[in-house]
KOLVEX-572807 format. One record per atom (N, C-alpha, C, O): residue in three letters; z, y, x. Coordinates in steps of 0.2 Angstrom, whole numbers, padded with zeros to 4 digits, always signed. Last residue first. Layout:
<rs>
AlaZYX;...
</rs>
This chain:
<rs>
Glu+0208-0025+0070;Glu+0215-0023+0073;Glu+0220-0024+0068;Glu+0226-0023+0070;Glu+0197-0028+0063;Glu+0200-0033+0067;Glu+0207-0032+0070;Glu+0210-0036+0071;Arg+0193-0016+0058;Arg+0195-0021+0053;Arg+0199-0027+0057;Arg+0203-0030+0054;Leu+0188-0009+0069;Leu+0194-0007+0066;Leu+0197-0012+0061;Leu+0203-0012+0061;Glu+0176-0017+0071;Glu+0182-0017+0077;Glu+0188-0015+0073;Glu+0193-0017+0075;Asp+0169-0014+0060;Asp+0171-0021+0061;Asp+0177-0021+0066;Asp+0182-0025+0065;Tyr+0166-0001+0063;Tyr+0170-0002+0057;Tyr+0173-0009+0058;Tyr+0179-0010+0056;Gly+0158-0002+0074;Gly+0164+0002+0074;Gly+0169+0000+0069;Gly+0175-0001+0069;Ala+0147-0009+0069;Ala+0151-0012+0074;Ala+0158-0009+0075;Ala+0163-0012+0076;Arg+0142+0000+0060;Arg+0145-0007+0057;Arg+0149-0010+0063;Arg+0155-0012+0061;Asn+0138+0010+0068;Asn+0143+0011+0063;Asn+0146+0005+0061;Asn+0152+0004+0060;Ala+0128+0004+0075;Ala+0134+0006+0079;Ala+0140+0008+0074;Ala+0145+0006+0075;Cys+0119+0001+0065;Cys+0122-0004+0068;Cys+0128-0002+0072;Cys+0133-0006+0072;Ile+0116+0015+0061;Ile+0119+0010+0056;Ile+0122+0004+0060;Ile+0128+0003+0058;Glu+0110+0019+0073;Glu+0116+0022+0071;Glu+0119+0018+0066;Glu+0126+0018+0066;Asp+0098+0011+0073;Asp+0103+0010+0079;Asp+0110+0013+0077;Asp+0115+0011+0078;His+0092+0014+0061;His+0094+0007+0062;His+0100+0007+0068;His+0105+0004+0067;His+0085+0025+0056;His+0093+0026+0057;His+0096+0019+0059;His+0102+0018+0059;Ser+0072+0022+0055;Ser+0074+0028+0059;Ser+0081+0028+0061;Ser+0083+0031+0066;Gly+0073+0012+0046;Gly+0071+0010+0052;Gly+0072+0016+0057;Gly+0074+0015+0063;Ala+0078+0018+0034;Ala+0082+0013+0037;Ala+0080+0012+0045;Ala+0084+0011+0049;Trp+0066+0026+0032;Trp+0073+0030+0033;Trp+0077+0024+0037;Trp+0080+0026+0042;Asp+0057+0017+0029;Asp+0056+0021+0035;Asp+0062+0024+0037;Asp+0064+0025+0043;Ile+0062+0011+0017;Ile+0061+0007+0023;Ile+0061+0011+0030;Ile+0063+0010+0035;Leu+0061+0022+0009;Leu+0068+0020+0011;Leu+0068+0015+0017;Leu+0072+0016+0021;Val+0048+0024+0008;Val+0052+0029+0011;Val+0058+0027+0013;Val+0061+0029+0018;Thr+0045+0012+0002;Thr+0042+0013+0008;Thr+0046+0019+0012;Thr+0047+0018+0018;Val+0051+0014-0011;Val+0053+0009-0006;Val+0051+0010+0001;Val+0055+0009+0006;Ala+0042+0023-0017;Ala+0049+0025-0015;Ala+0052+0020-0010;Ala+0056+0022-0006;Asp+0030+0015-0017;Asp+0030+0022-0013;Asp+0037+0024-0012;Asp+0039+0026-0006;Leu+0034+0005-0025;Leu+0032+0004-0018;Leu+0032+0010-0014;Leu+0034+0010-0009;Leu+0034+0011-0038;Leu+0041+0009-0034;Leu+0039+0008-0027;Leu+0044+0009-0023;Ser+0021+0013-0040;Ser+0025+0019-0039;Ser+0032+0017-0036;Ser+0034+0021-0032;Thr+0017-0001-0041;Thr+0015+0003-0036;Thr+0019+0010-0035;Thr+0020+0012-0029;Gly+0024-0004-0053;Gly+0026-0007-0047;Gly+0024-0003-0041;Gly+0027-0003-0036;Leu+0017+0004-0062;Leu+0024+0005-0061;Leu+0027+0002-0055;Leu+0030+0005-0051;Asp+0005-0003-0062;Asp+0005+0004-0060;Asp+0013+0006-0058;Asp+0014+0010-0054;Thr+0010-0019-0055;Thr+0007-0015-0060;Thr+0007-0008-0058;Thr+0009-0006-0052;Leu+0005-0031-0042;Leu+0009-0025-0044;Leu+0006-0021-0050;Leu+0000-0021-0050;Ala+0003-0048-0046;Ala+0000-0042-0044;Ala+0005-0036-0046;Ala+0008-0037-0051;Tyr+0002-0065-0043;Tyr+0006-0060-0045;Tyr+0003-0053-0042;Tyr+0000-0053-0037;Glu-0005-0081-0049;Glu-0005-0075-0045;Glu-0001-0069-0047;Glu+0000-0069-0053;Val-0006-0098-0049;Val-0003-0092-0051;Val-0003-0087-0046;Val-0002-0088-0040;Arg-0015-0113-0053;Arg-0015-0107-0048;Arg-0011-0102-0052;Arg-0013-0100-0058;Pro-0014-0131-0053;Pro-0013-0124-0056;Pro-0012-0119-0051;Pro-0010-0120-0045;Pro-0027-0140-0044;Pro-0020-0139-0046;Pro-0019-0132-0049;Pro-0023-0127-0048;Val-0034-0136-0058;Val-0031-0142-0055;Val-0032-0141-0048;Val-0038-0142-0046;Glu-0031-0122-0069;Glu-0035-0126-0064;Glu-0031-0132-0062;Glu-0025-0132-0063;Ala-0029-0110-0078;Ala-0029-0117-0080;Ala-0034-0121-0075;Ala-0039-0122-0077;Tyr-0019-0098-0070;Tyr-0026-0100-0071;Tyr-0025-0108-0073;Tyr-0022-0111-0069;Ala-0009-0084-0074;Ala-0009-0091-0073;Ala-0016-0093-0074;Ala-0019-0091-0080;Asp-0002-0069-0067;Asp-0008-0072-0070;Asp-0009-0080-0069;Asp-0009-0081-0063;Arg+0010-0057-0070;Arg+0009-0064-0068;Arg+0002-0067-0071;Arg+0002-0066-0077;Val+0014-0041-0063;Val+0010-0045-0069;Val+0009-0052-0066;Val+0007-0053-0060;Val+0028-0031-0060;Val+0023-0036-0058;Val+0020-0039-0064;Val+0023-0039-0069;Val+0036-0023-0067;Val+0034-0021-0060;Val+0028-0025-0058;Val+0024-0023-0054;Gly+0042-0025-0079;Gly+0035-0022-0079;Gly+0033-0020-0072;Gly+0028-0016-0072;Asp+0053-0032-0080;Asp+0054-0025-0079;Asp+0047-0022-0079;Asp+0047-0015-0080;Arg+0048-0045-0080;Arg+0052-0043-0086;Arg+0052-0035-0086;Arg+0051-0032-0091;Gln+0044-0046-0067;Gln+0039-0046-0073;Gln+0042-0043-0079;Gln+0039-0040-0083;Leu+0056-0046-0061;Leu+0051-0040-0059;Leu+0046-0040-0065;Leu+0043-0035-0067;Gln+0061-0058-0065;Gln+0064-0051-0067;Gln+0060-0045-0066;Gln+0059-0041-0070;Arg+0052-0067-0060;Arg+0053-0066-0067;Arg+0056-0060-0069;Arg+0054-0056-0074;Leu+0054-0064-0046;Leu+0048-0063-0049;Leu+0048-0062-0057;Leu+0045-0058-0060;Thr+0068-0069-0045;Thr+0066-0062-0044;Thr+0059-0060-0047;Thr+0059-0055-0050;His+0066-0083-0049;His+0071-0078-0053;His+0069-0071-0052;His+0068-0067-0057;Thr+0058-0087-0038;Thr+0056-0087-0045;Thr+0060-0083-0049;Thr+0057-0080-0054;Leu+0066-0084-0027;Leu+0060-0081-0028;Leu+0057-0081-0035;Leu+0055-0076-0038;Met+0077-0093-0030;Met+0078-0086-0030;Met+0072-0082-0030;Met+0071-0077-0034;Arg+0070-0105-0029;Arg+0074-0103-0035;Arg+0075-0096-0035;Arg+0074-0093-0040;Gln+0066-0105-0015;Gln+0061-0105-0021;Gln+0064-0103-0027;Gln+0061-0100-0031;Ser+0076-0094-0005;Ser+0074-0100-0008;Ser+0069-0100-0014;Ser+0068-0094-0016;Met+0072-0084+0009;Met+0073-0084+0001;Met+0071-0091-0001;Met+0066-0094+0000;Gly+0069-0084+0022;Gly+0076-0085+0020;Gly+0077-0085+0013;Gly+0083-0085+0011;Glu+0055-0073+0023;Glu+0059-0078+0026;Glu+0066-0078+0023;Glu+0069-0073+0021;Ile+0041-0071+0014;Ile+0048-0069+0013;Ile+0052-0075+0016;Ile+0054-0080+0013;Ser+0029-0077+0015;Ser+0030-0070+0018;Ser+0037-0068+0018;Ser+0038-0063+0021;Arg+0029-0089+0008;Arg+0028-0089+0016;Arg+0030-0082+0019;Arg+0032-0082+0025;Gln+0030-0084-0005;Gln+0035-0088-0002;Gln+0035-0088+0006;Gln+0040-0088+0009;Leu+0018-0078-0006;Leu+0024-0074-0007;Leu+0029-0078-0003;Leu+0033-0075+0001;Glu+0009-0089-0005;Glu+0009-0083+0000;Glu+0015-0079+0000;Glu+0017-0077+0005;Thr+0013-0096-0017;Thr+0014-0099-0010;Thr+0014-0094-0005;Thr+0017-0094+0000;Tyr+0009-0087-0027;Tyr+0016-0089-0026;Tyr+0017-0091-0019;Tyr+0022-0089-0016;Arg-0004-0075-0022;Arg-0002-0082-0024;Arg+0006-0083-0023;Arg+0008-0080-0018;Met-0005-0058-0026;Met-0004-0063-0021;Met-0002-0070-0025;Met+0001-0070-0030;
</rs>
């Protein structure tokens, strides 16, 4: 994906944080960055094999969180009520 596509698809993340996160993921070998000498400059990011294997694990976590969302929200509300007392 191009940088601007990533930025548009992730709401609430600043440009600085996205750049920092992408650099860390690149450093870890999770993504690869391809820069093209064009006008205007074009940069694309792609998952490596390591990144693809991480995607499988994260997908399972997302599915789990979705299945337990109501329970988690209820637990948070109960916890917050106790903290207010």
